[in-house]
C-alpha positions as CSV (number, residue, x, y, z in Angstrom):
1,M,22.4,40.9,161.1
2,T,25.9,40.9,162.5
3,P,28.4,42.8,160.4
4,V,31.2,40.7,159.0
5,M,34.7,41.7,160.2
6,P,37.4,41.9,157.5
7,K,39.8,39.0,157.4
8,Y,43.5,39.6,156.7
9,L,46.1,37.2,155.5
10,I,49.5,38.1,157.1
11,S,52.6,36.4,155.7
12,Y,56.1,36.8,156.9
13,R,59.5,35.4,155.9
14,R,61.1,33.5,158.8
15,T,64.0,31.4,159.7
16,E,64.6,29.2,162.8
17,S,68.3,29.6,162.8
18,S,70.9,31.8,161.0
19,G,72.1,30.5,157.6
20,Q,68.7,28.8,157.0
21,K,66.8,29.6,153.8
22,P,63.9,31.8,154.7
23,E,60.4,30.5,154.1
24,W,56.9,32.1,154.2
25,T,54.6,31.4,157.0
26,S,51.1,32.8,157.2
27,F,48.2,33.4,159.6
28,T,44.8,35.1,159.4
29,T,43.3,37.7,161.7
30,Q,40.0,39.5,161.8
31,S,39.7,43.1,162.9
32,E,36.9,45.6,163.0
33,A,39.4,48.4,162.3
34,S,41.4,48.7,159.1
35,L,44.9,47.3,159.9
36,E,47.8,49.5,158.9
37,A,51.5,48.4,158.5
38,H,52.5,49.2,162.1
39,A,49.7,47.1,163.5
40,I,50.6,44.2,161.2
41,R,54.3,44.5,162.3
42,E,53.3,44.4,166.0
43,R,51.2,41.2,165.4
44,V,54.1,39.5,163.6
45,D,56.6,40.6,166.3
46,R,54.4,39.1,169.0
47,R,54.0,35.8,167.0
48,I,57.7,35.3,166.3
49,S,58.6,36.0,169.9
50,V,56.2,33.3,171.1
51,L,57.3,30.8,168.5
52,G,61.0,31.5,168.8
53,E,61.4,32.5,165.1
54,Q,63.5,35.1,163.5
55,L,62.1,37.6,161.0
56,W,64.1,37.6,157.7
57,G,64.6,40.5,155.3
58,N,64.5,44.2,155.7
59,G,61.7,44.5,158.2
60,E,59.4,46.3,155.7
61,V,55.6,45.6,155.5
62,A,53.8,45.7,152.2
63,W,50.1,45.7,151.3
64,I,49.4,43.3,148.5
65,G,45.7,44.0,148.0
66,G,42.6,42.0,148.4
67,G,40.9,39.0,146.7
68,R,40.3,35.3,147.2
69,L,42.7,33.5,149.4
70,D,44.5,31.8,146.5
71,D,44.9,35.2,144.8
72,V,46.4,36.8,147.9
73,L,48.8,33.9,148.4
74,Y,49.9,34.1,144.7
75,R,50.7,37.8,145.1
76,R,52.7,37.0,148.2
77,E,55.1,35.0,146.0
78,E,55.6,38.0,143.8
79,A,56.9,40.2,146.7
80,A,60.4,41.6,146.4
81,P,63.0,39.1,147.8
82,E,64.1,41.5,150.6
83,M,60.5,42.1,151.8
84,S,59.8,40.7,155.3
85,I,56.0,41.0,155.7
86,V,53.1,41.2,153.3
87,Y,49.4,41.3,154.0
88,G,46.2,41.4,152.1
89,L,42.4,41.4,152.6
90,V,40.8,38.0,152.1
91,E,37.4,38.2,150.5
92,E,34.9,35.5,151.5
């Protein structure tokens, strides 16, 4: 039996131009290793550079725990307003 790799939801606040209201955007990733804040930040930095987006907020990364996808998305909305990136473990 193949071991299941953990799936993470990574959300970040972005803008496409200065003065624009920030909005959350999200993606999932799977990794054999446990992802730490610096690895999450590297993945977001790569993504925004490819998409031409700007990261909004203080640049901090916060763990928001694990749970069903809808639970993780709900906790994302409770993040501090200045928080740039949040991530959590999605349980299948």
